[in-house]
Every structure is written in C-alpha cells, then in structure tokens.
C-alpha positions in Angstrom: -205.8 -49.5 -27.6 -207.1 -46.7 -25.4 -208.7 -43.7 -27.1 -207.6 -40.6 -25.2 -209.3 -37.3 -26.2 -207.2 -34.2 -25.6 -208.3 -30.9 -24.0 -205.8 -28.1 -24.5 -206.2 -25.1 -22.2 -205.5 -21.4 -22.9 -207.1 -18.8 -20.6 -209.2 -21.5 -19.1 -210.8 -22.3 -22.4 -210.7 -25.5 -24.6 -208.6 -24.7 -27.7 -206.6 -26.4 -30.4 -203.4 -25.1 -32.0 -202.0 -26.0 -35.4 -198.5 -27.5 -35.3 -198.1 -26.0 -31.8 -198.4 -22.4 -33.1 -200.0 -20.2 -30.5 -200.9 -17.7 -33.3 -203.0 -20.5 -34.9 -205.5 -20.9 -32.0 -209.1 -21.9 -32.3 -211.4 -21.9 -29.3 -213.8 -24.8 -29.3 -215.5 -24.3 -25.9 -215.4 -21.8 -23.1 -216.0 -24.5 -20.6 -213.6 -27.5 -20.6 -215.6 -29.3 -17.9 -218.5 -29.4 -20.3 -216.3 -31.0 -23.0 -214.9 -33.5 -20.4 -218.4 -34.5 -19.4 -219.4 -35.2 -23.0 -216.4 -37.5 -23.3 -217.3 -39.3 -20.2 -220.9 -39.7 -21.3 -219.7 -41.3 -24.5 -217.9 -44.0 -22.4 -214.4 -42.5 -22.6 -212.3 -43.3 -19.5 -209.1 -41.3 -20.1 -208.3 -37.7 -20.8 -205.1 -35.9 -21.9 -205.2 -32.4 -20.4 -202.6 -29.9 -21.5 -201.9 -26.5 -19.9 -200.7 -24.5 -22.9 -200.4 -21.4 -20.8 -198.2 -23.4 -18.4 -196.1 -24.8 -21.3 -195.3 -21.2 -22.4 -194.8 -19.9 -18.8 -192.7 -22.9 -17.6 -195.0 -23.3 -14.6 -198.4 -24.8 -13.9 -201.2 -22.3 -14.5 -204.5 -23.9 -15.3 -204.6 -26.3 -12.3 -208.1 -25.0 -11.4 -209.4 -26.5 -14.7 -207.7 -29.8 -13.8 -209.3 -29.7 -10.3 -212.7 -29.0 -11.7 -212.6 -31.9 -14.2 -211.1 -34.3 -11.7 -213.7 -33.5 -9.0 -216.7 -33.6 -11.3 -215.9 -36.6 -13.6 -214.4 -40.1 -13.1 -212.0 -39.6 -16.0 -208.4 -40.8 -15.5 -206.4 -37.6 -16.3 -202.9 -37.3 -17.5 -201.8 -33.7 -17.2 -198.9 -31.8 -18.8 -197.7 -28.4 -19.8 -195.1 -26.4 -17.9 -194.4 -28.8 -15.1 -190.9 -27.8 -14.1 -190.6 -28.1 -10.3 -191.5 -30.4 -7.4 -194.1 -27.8 -6.4 -195.7 -27.9 -9.9 -195.9 -31.7 -9.6 -197.5 -31.5 -6.1 -200.1 -29.0 -7.4 -200.9 -31.3 -10.3 -201.4 -34.4 -8.2 -203.2 -32.5 -5.4 -205.5 -31.1 -8.1 -206.5 -34.6 -9.2 -204.1 -35.7 -12.0 -203.7 -39.5 -12.1 -200.5 -39.1 -14.2 -198.4 -36.3 -15.3 -196.5 -35.9 -18.6 -193.0 -34.3 -18.6 -191.3 -33.3 -21.8 -189.2 -30.2 -21.6 -188.2 -31.0 -18.0 -186.9 -34.4 -19.2 -184.6 -32.7 -21.7 -183.4 -29.8 -19.5 -183.4 -31.3 -16.1 -183.1 -35.1 -16.4 -182.0 -35.5 -12.8 -185.2 -33.9 -11.5 -187.4 -35.9 -13.9 -185.7 -39.2 -13.0 -186.2 -38.2 -9.3 -190.0 -37.9 -10.0 -189.9 -41.3 -11.7 -188.3 -42.9 -8.6 -190.5 -41.1 -6.1 -193.9 -41.5 -7.8 -193.3 -44.7 -9.9 -193.7 -45.5 -13.6 -197.5 -45.7 -13.5 -197.6 -42.0 -12.5 -195.0 -40.4 -14.7 -195.3 -40.2 -18.5 -192.4 -39.2 -20.8 -193.5 -36.6 -23.4 -191.4 -37.0 -26.6 -192.3 -34.2 -28.9 -190.5 -34.6 -32.2 -189.6 -32.2 -35.0 -187.4 -33.4 -37.9 -186.4 -36.4 -35.8 -185.2 -34.3 -32.9 -186.9 -33.5 -29.5 -188.6 -30.1 -29.3 -189.2 -28.3 -26.0 -191.1 -25.4 -24.3 -194.5 -25.9 -25.9 -192.7 -26.8 -29.2 -191.1 -23.4 -29.4 -187.6 -24.7 -29.3 -185.8 -27.6 -31.1 -183.0 -29.5 -29.3 -180.1 -31.5 -30.8 -181.3 -34.7 -29.1 -182.3 -37.6 -31.4 -185.7 -39.2 -30.5 -184.4 -42.8 -30.3 -181.5 -41.8 -28.0 -183.9 -39.9 -25.8 -186.2 -42.9 -25.5 -183.4 -45.3 -24.8 -182.1 -43.1 -21.9 -185.4 -43.0 -20.2 -186.3 -46.6 -20.8 -183.1 -47.5 -19.0 -184.2 -45.1 -16.3 -187.5 -47.0 -15.8 -190.0 -45.1 -17.8 -193.0 -47.2 -19.0 -195.4 -44.7 -20.8 -194.4 -42.5 -23.6 -196.5 -39.9 -25.5 -194.9 -39.3 -28.8 -196.1 -36.3 -30.9 -194.9 -35.6 -34.4 -195.2 -31.8 -34.4 -195.3 -31.7 -38.2 -198.6 -33.7 -38.1 -200.3 -32.1 -35.2 -203.5 -30.2 -35.8 -203.4 -30.6 -39.6 -205.9 -33.5 -39.9 -203.6 -35.1 -42.5 -202.7 -38.3 -40.8 -200.5 -39.4 -38.0 -196.9 -40.6 -38.0 -197.5 -44.3 -38.6 -193.9 -44.9 -39.9 -192.4 -43.2 -36.8 -194.6 -45.3 -34.4 -193.7 -48.5 -36.3 -190.0 -47.7 -35.9 -190.4 -47.0 -32.2 -192.3 -50.2 -31.6 -189.8 -52.2 -33.6 -186.9 -50.8 -31.6 -188.6 -50.7 -28.2 -191.4 -53.4 -28.2 -192.1 -53.1 -24.4 -192.8 -49.4 -24.4 -196.4 -48.3 -23.6 -196.5 -46.0 -26.6 -199.2 -43.3 -26.9 -199.6 -41.8 -30.4 -200.4 -38.1 -30.7 -200.9 -35.7 -33.5 -202.7 -35.8 -36.8 -205.3 -38.5 -36.3 -208.0 -37.9 -38.8 -210.3 -41.0 -39.2 -211.5 -44.2 -37.8 -209.4 -46.1 -40.4 -206.3 -44.5 -39.0 -207.2 -45.5 -35.5 -207.5 -49.1 -36.8 -204.0 -48.8 -38.3 -202.6 -47.5 -35.0 -204.3 -50.4 -33.2 -202.6 -52.9 -35.5 -199.2 -51.5 -34.3 -200.2 -52.8 -30.8 -199.7 -49.4 -29.2 -201.1 -48.5 -25.9 -203.2 -45.5 -26.8 -204.0 -42.8 -29.3 -204.6 -39.2 -28.4 -207.4 -37.6 -30.5 -208.0 -33.9 -30.6 -209.0 -31.8 -33.5 -210.6 -34.8 -35.4 -213.2 -34.9 -32.6 -213.7 -31.2 -32.4 -214.1 -30.9 -36.1 -216.4 -33.9 -36.2 -214.2 -35.9 -38.5 -214.5 -38.6 -35.8 -217.7 -38.8 -33.8 -217.7 -39.9 -30.2 -220.3 -42.5 -31.0 -217.9 -44.1 -33.5 -215.3 -44.7 -30.8 -217.4 -47.3 -28.9 -215.5 -50.2 -30.7 -212.3 -49.1 -28.9 -213.9 -48.5 -25.5 
C-alpha cells in the first residue's frame, strides 16, 4: 500500500480544511515546496496535490506550485482541484503532474472526462469520488449530487477507469478515523479497482487496517501535519 501525503493549496500556501469547509482553514506552511522536500527526504515517492482555490473557481489556479514541486523533487504527483477543461488538463500535465484527479468534471461533464481517459489512458487519469451521505459531492465539496457512490464507480469502471480516490467528507480533517466500512464495501463489490483511501487517517494502526483491505494507497494529511503520524514511522510502508 502506497502512503500518499497530501498538500492542499490556498493562496500558494500549504493548508488543511476540516470537512472541506473553507472557513475552517489552518495554514501549516507558507512554502509547499519545503513540505514536499521533507516528504521526499523521508523516502516518500508519491504526492497528492490539491488546488483548493481551483476547486472553488472551477479552473486551475495554483499550477505554479505544481511546477515548482515537480521541477525540484522527484515525487510522482497526482494533481486535482478545478480541472474542468482541456486547457486546464494541458496546463496540469505541462506543469509536471504525473496524474490528474477529476471529480466534479466526472459528474457534470462525463463525456469530457471519458474523453480524457481515452486520450491519456488509465494510468494518467484518476477518478475522484468524494462522498457525503452515500452520494457524490462536487465543487470542492460545496454541493451534493443525487448520484449514489456505487453507481458512479460502476459507470466509470465500465469506461476504463483504474484508479479511484474515495474521500468520505464526514471523516476528512477530523482525525477520528477513516471510512473502513465504506472501503471494505467498495473492495468487495469492485475487487480490481486500484482504490486510494482518503480522509480521517489518524494513526499507524489505522494504516495497518487499510493495508489489510488490499487497497492501493492511503492519502494522509492532517495526521502528518499535527504529528499524530511521524514521517519516520512510515518507513514500513515505503
């Protein structure tokens, strides 16, 4: 199981939100590159980079941060937040993203998202499934749709998607544990999915539980920033 630290960007700074609420923002570092270099120095190979300004504005904004991290580290970066057009996607890949994550676009413009999947391939395009009360949420979690998670996953698995980041919004940023039951259900129903768990990871014990589910990766954010999990402890997974 890959450990994938998260860097969320607002105004070019490394921040974390609580349950996706922009009013509950905490700045952890003014310099995201510094954070990324710390991850790399600890042996981390992957990074989940989210443009929260972009998610709110529905267009890529913090691509310069992506460019800086991609050019000055060897981290494999998946980038998401506000990618809504072919131009956004081109900017993301030109700025150094190895993969992009599309969530809202997959709900609101499935034809475009499936076009990206066909053009760039399943190794480059990740489906972002942000869940609230069993349904898919969009636009930086500001809106809730009527689409059931399992239906959403089935449609895109048939379309050729391989990687899925699933975030239970009710867990995110609370340090109260991740959605183990939800991930178990997904893996039972779709065993071939490369599932990446996101939201609520609080301890090494929990990472061990997620590993037992045979999921592809776990995104860890606030637990690292609040030192609930130390980077040195993650060496068993690297």
